[in-house]
Residue, then its C-alpha position, 0 to 999 in steps of 0.5 A: m187837218h193836215d197830215e206831214h207824212l202825205g207828201a213824203v211818197q216813196a217810189p215803189q220797190r222794183t226788182r232788178p234784173p240779173h246783172l248781165d255781167d254775171r252770165l256767160t252769154w247775152t241773147v242778141a237782144e241784150a247785146a244790141r241793148l248793150l251796144g246802142i243798136s236795134r235788135t234788127c240790126a244786131y241780128e243782121a250784124a250776127h248773120r253777116g259775121e259781125l256780131p260774134v255768136r253761137t247756135i245753141g239749138r235754135r237760139m243765138v247767143v252772144p258769148r260775153t268774152a267774144l263781144l268784149r274782145l271784139l269791142d277791145e280790138q284796135p283797127 
């Protein structure tokens, strides 16, 4: 009594997060993840002015264009 279909296990469907490229801003944590640095390091860089942020109310957001421009700058 062997069922040939038992071996074919399908991976569970995951809902994909919204594309970060579709948004005008990222959270500091999302920017940190994109940059490959820790969230703490990103917040420290934001406070030092090294990471471009805008404050809206009590939230700090990273404008996508400002971050991409920063990364594209030549030393």
